[in-house]
ChimeraX commands (.cxc) that place a marker at each C-alpha (Angstrom):
marker #1 position 20.74,-29.92,25.13 radius 0.5
marker #1 position 18.19,-27.29,24.45 radius 0.5
marker #1 position 14.73,-27.23,25.08 radius 0.5
marker #1 position 13.53,-27.96,21.61 radius 0.5
marker #1 position 16.08,-30.93,21.15 radius 0.5
marker #1 position 14.85,-31.92,24.14 radius 0.5
marker #1 position 11.80,-32.28,23.07 radius 0.5
marker #1 position 12.42,-33.73,19.71 radius 0.5
marker #1 position 13.92,-36.67,21.39 radius 0.5
marker #1 position 11.98,-37.22,24.35 radius 0.5
marker #1 position 8.48,-36.50,23.53 radius 0.5
marker #1 position 8.02,-36.13,19.80 radius 0.5
marker #1 position 4.43,-36.38,19.61 radius 0.5
marker #1 position 3.93,-33.51,21.98 radius 0.5
marker #1 position 6.30,-31.74,20.04 radius 0.5
marker #1 position 4.39,-32.13,16.67 radius 0.5
marker #1 position 1.52,-31.67,17.99 radius 0.5
marker #1 position 3.10,-28.23,19.49 radius 0.5
marker #1 position 4.07,-27.21,16.02 radius 0.5
marker #1 position 1.07,-27.91,14.38 radius 0.5
marker #1 position -1.20,-25.87,16.11 radius 0.5
marker #1 position 1.35,-23.09,15.82 radius 0.5
marker #1 position 1.17,-23.76,12.32 radius 0.5
marker #1 position -2.90,-23.06,11.75 radius 0.5
marker #1 position -2.73,-19.90,13.45 radius 0.5
marker #1 position -3.16,-17.02,10.84 radius 0.5
marker #1 position -0.59,-14.42,10.17 radius 0.5
marker #1 position -1.62,-10.76,9.68 radius 0.5
marker #1 position -0.25,-7.40,11.00 radius 0.5
marker #1 position -1.77,-5.97,14.21 radius 0.5
marker #1 position -4.92,-4.27,13.89 radius 0.5
marker #1 position -5.62,-6.55,10.99 radius 0.5
marker #1 position -8.23,-8.85,10.95 radius 0.5
marker #1 position -8.16,-12.37,11.20 radius 0.5
marker #1 position -11.49,-12.92,9.49 radius 0.5
marker #1 position -11.74,-15.40,6.67 radius 0.5
marker #1 position -13.89,-13.88,4.06 radius 0.5
marker #1 position -15.39,-16.66,1.44 radius 0.5
marker #1 position -13.67,-16.17,-2.06 radius 0.5
marker #1 position -17.08,-14.98,-3.84 radius 0.5
marker #1 position -17.73,-12.17,-0.64 radius 0.5
marker #1 position -13.86,-10.57,-2.12 radius 0.5
marker #1 position -14.97,-11.28,-5.69 radius 0.5
marker #1 position -18.11,-9.31,-4.77 radius 0.5
marker #1 position -16.04,-6.92,-2.52 radius 0.5
marker #1 position -13.21,-5.98,-5.46 radius 0.5
marker #1 position -16.39,-5.65,-7.90 radius 0.5
marker #1 position -18.55,-3.27,-5.72 radius 0.5
marker #1 position -15.35,-0.89,-4.43 radius 0.5
marker #1 position -15.02,-0.58,-8.42 radius 0.5
marker #1 position -18.75,0.03,-8.95 radius 0.5
marker #1 position -19.07,2.45,-6.42 radius 0.5
marker #1 position -15.89,3.95,-6.98 radius 0.5
marker #1 position -17.28,7.18,-6.62 radius 0.5
marker #1 position -19.30,6.92,-3.00 radius 0.5
marker #1 position -17.70,9.64,-0.67 radius 0.5
marker #1 position -17.70,7.00,2.75 radius 0.5
marker #1 position -18.01,3.29,0.55 radius 0.5
marker #1 position -17.58,1.42,3.33 radius 0.5
marker #1 position -20.25,2.99,5.49 radius 0.5
marker #1 position -22.35,2.53,1.79 radius 0.5
marker #1 position -21.72,-1.03,1.75 radius 0.5
marker #1 position -23.07,-2.12,5.35 radius 0.5
marker #1 position -25.63,0.17,4.86 radius 0.5
marker #1 position -27.04,-1.45,1.49 radius 0.5
marker #1 position -26.82,-5.34,3.36 radius 0.5
marker #1 position -23.76,-6.67,0.92 radius 0.5
marker #1 position -22.26,-8.58,3.63 radius 0.5
marker #1 position -24.55,-9.08,6.07 radius 0.5
marker #1 position -22.71,-10.14,9.43 radius 0.5
marker #1 position -20.22,-7.81,8.91 radius 0.5
marker #1 position -19.18,-4.45,10.62 radius 0.5
marker #1 position -17.68,-1.37,8.25 radius 0.5
marker #1 position -14.27,-2.21,9.83 radius 0.5
marker #1 position -14.18,-5.33,8.35 radius 0.5
marker #1 position -15.28,-3.87,4.89 radius 0.5
marker #1 position -12.30,-1.36,5.36 radius 0.5
marker #1 position -9.80,-3.90,6.61 radius 0.5
marker #1 position -10.43,-6.03,3.88 radius 0.5
marker #1 position -10.52,-3.75,1.33 radius 0.5
marker #1 position -7.35,-2.38,2.37 radius 0.5
marker #1 position -5.90,-5.67,2.22 radius 0.5
marker #1 position -7.06,-5.42,-1.26 radius 0.5
marker #1 position -5.15,-2.55,-2.59 radius 0.5
marker #1 position -2.00,-3.04,-0.29 radius 0.5
marker #1 position -1.92,-6.48,-2.82 radius 0.5
marker #1 position -2.71,-4.84,-5.54 radius 0.5
marker #1 position -5.79,-6.50,-6.13 radius 0.5
marker #1 position -8.86,-4.32,-6.63 radius 0.5
marker #1 position -7.79,-3.29,-10.52 radius 0.5
marker #1 position -8.44,-4.29,-13.25 radius 0.5
marker #1 position -12.18,-5.39,-13.49 radius 0.5
marker #1 position -12.58,-9.08,-14.85 radius 0.5
marker #1 position -15.34,-8.65,-16.78 radius 0.5
marker #1 position -16.60,-12.15,-15.81 radius 0.5
marker #1 position -17.16,-11.22,-12.64 radius 0.5
marker #1 position -18.71,-8.00,-13.18 radius 0.5
marker #1 position -21.62,-10.14,-15.44 radius 0.5
marker #1 position -22.04,-12.19,-12.33 radius 0.5
marker #1 position -22.12,-9.05,-9.82 radius 0.5
marker #1 position -24.32,-7.26,-12.10 radius 0.5
marker #1 position -27.82,-8.13,-11.62 radius 0.5
marker #1 position -27.08,-7.92,-8.00 radius 0.5
marker #1 position -26.74,-4.12,-8.31 radius 0.5
marker #1 position -28.94,-3.34,-10.91 radius 0.5
marker #1 position -31.58,-6.47,-10.59 radius 0.5
marker #1 position -31.70,-7.57,-14.32 radius 0.5
marker #1 position -29.81,-9.55,-16.94 radius 0.5
marker #1 position -27.98,-7.86,-19.31 radius 0.5
marker #1 position -29.37,-8.64,-22.43 radius 0.5
marker #1 position -26.86,-10.86,-25.16 radius 0.5
marker #1 position -24.94,-8.37,-27.68 radius 0.5
marker #1 position -26.67,-8.54,-30.92 radius 0.5
marker #1 position -25.03,-10.09,-33.87 radius 0.5
marker #1 position -23.52,-7.89,-37.01 radius 0.5
marker #1 position -26.75,-9.21,-39.13 radius 0.5
marker #1 position -28.80,-8.66,-36.16 radius 0.5
marker #1 position -28.71,-4.46,-36.63 radius 0.5
marker link #1:1,2 radius 0.2
marker link #1:2,3 radius 0.2
marker link #1:3,4 radius 0.2
marker link #1:4,5 radius 0.2
marker link #1:5,6 radius 0.2
marker link #1:6,7 radius 0.2
marker link #1:7,8 radius 0.2
marker link #1:8,9 radius 0.2
marker link #1:9,10 radius 0.2
marker link #1:10,11 radius 0.2
marker link #1:11,12 radius 0.2
marker link #1:12,13 radius 0.2
marker link #1:13,14 radius 0.2
marker link #1:14,15 radius 0.2
marker link #1:15,16 radius 0.2
marker link #1:16,17 radius 0.2
marker link #1:17,18 radius 0.2
marker link #1:18,19 radius 0.2
marker link #1:19,20 radius 0.2
marker link #1:20,21 radius 0.2
marker link #1:21,22 radius 0.2
marker link #1:22,23 radius 0.2
marker link #1:23,24 radius 0.2
marker link #1:24,25 radius 0.2
marker link #1:25,26 radius 0.2
marker link #1:26,27 radius 0.2
marker link #1:27,28 radius 0.2
marker link #1:28,29 radius 0.2
marker link #1:29,30 radius 0.2
marker link #1:30,31 radius 0.2
marker link #1:31,32 radius 0.2
marker link #1:32,33 radius 0.2
marker link #1:33,34 radius 0.2
marker link #1:34,35 radius 0.2
marker link #1:35,36 radius 0.2
marker link #1:36,37 radius 0.2
marker link #1:37,38 radius 0.2
marker link #1:38,39 radius 0.2
marker link #1:39,40 radius 0.2
marker link #1:40,41 radius 0.2
marker link #1:41,42 radius 0.2
marker link #1:42,43 radius 0.2
marker link #1:43,44 radius 0.2
marker link #1:44,45 radius 0.2
marker link #1:45,46 radius 0.2
marker link #1:46,47 radius 0.2
marker link #1:47,48 radius 0.2
marker link #1:48,49 radius 0.2
marker link #1:49,50 radius 0.2
marker link #1:50,51 radius 0.2
marker link #1:51,52 radius 0.2
marker link #1:52,53 radius 0.2
marker link #1:53,54 radius 0.2
marker link #1:54,55 radius 0.2
marker link #1:55,56 radius 0.2
marker link #1:56,57 radius 0.2
marker link #1:57,58 radius 0.2
marker link #1:58,59 radius 0.2
marker link #1:59,60 radius 0.2
marker link #1:60,61 radius 0.2
marker link #1:61,62 radius 0.2
marker link #1:62,63 radius 0.2
marker link #1:63,64 radius 0.2
marker link #1:64,65 radius 0.2
marker link #1:65,66 radius 0.2
marker link #1:66,67 radius 0.2
marker link #1:67,68 radius 0.2
marker link #1:68,69 radius 0.2
marker link #1:69,70 radius 0.2
marker link #1:70,71 radius 0.2
marker link #1:71,72 radius 0.2
marker link #1:72,73 radius 0.2
marker link #1:73,74 radius 0.2
marker link #1:74,75 radius 0.2
marker link #1:75,76 radius 0.2
marker link #1:76,77 radius 0.2
marker link #1:77,78 radius 0.2
marker link #1:78,79 radius 0.2
marker link #1:79,80 radius 0.2
marker link #1:80,81 radius 0.2
marker link #1:81,82 radius 0.2
marker link #1:82,83 radius 0.2
marker link #1:83,84 radius 0.2
marker link #1:84,85 radius 0.2
marker link #1:85,86 radius 0.2
marker link #1:86,87 radius 0.2
marker link #1:87,88 radius 0.2
marker link #1:88,89 radius 0.2
marker link #1:89,90 radius 0.2
marker link #1:90,91 radius 0.2
marker link #1:91,92 radius 0.2
marker link #1:92,93 radius 0.2
marker link #1:93,94 radius 0.2
marker link #1:94,95 radius 0.2
marker link #1:95,96 radius 0.2
marker link #1:96,97 radius 0.2
marker link #1:97,98 radius 0.2
marker link #1:98,99 radius 0.2
marker link #1:99,100 radius 0.2
marker link #1:100,101 radius 0.2
marker link #1:101,102 radius 0.2
marker link #1:102,103 radius 0.2
marker link #1:103,104 radius 0.2
marker link #1:104,105 radius 0.2
marker link #1:105,106 radius 0.2
marker link #1:106,107 radius 0.2
marker link #1:107,108 radius 0.2
marker link #1:108,109 radius 0.2
marker link #1:109,110 radius 0.2
marker link #1:110,111 radius 0.2
marker link #1:111,112 radius 0.2
marker link #1:112,113 radius 0.2
marker link #1:113,114 radius 0.2
marker link #1:114,115 radius 0.2
marker link #1:115,116 radius 0.2
marker link #1:116,117 radius 0.2
marker link #1:117,118 radius 0.2
view
């Protein structure tokens, strides 16, 4: 009998705990940070990448401006690379853009004018 068969038959609880621990480990490529980014931070990063796409060193720029406190430049770089590889940066989501516009400009966008107000 193979080892896993022995574990399955004679020690099912130990085997199941071991398998559960292994399943909870995040899978990733070597060199990629396994830290999790909250959904809102990911959406903010996508917006900022689109908004500041002409910056020469966007990772350093976003880090220096303090958009992601607690993150280092390499974490921003890694997350950007992952989003880019998955094709998740473009196209923009107009609702996301409106949500984060106040963060950049400090003011809300005016409501669109109705035709009769012009």
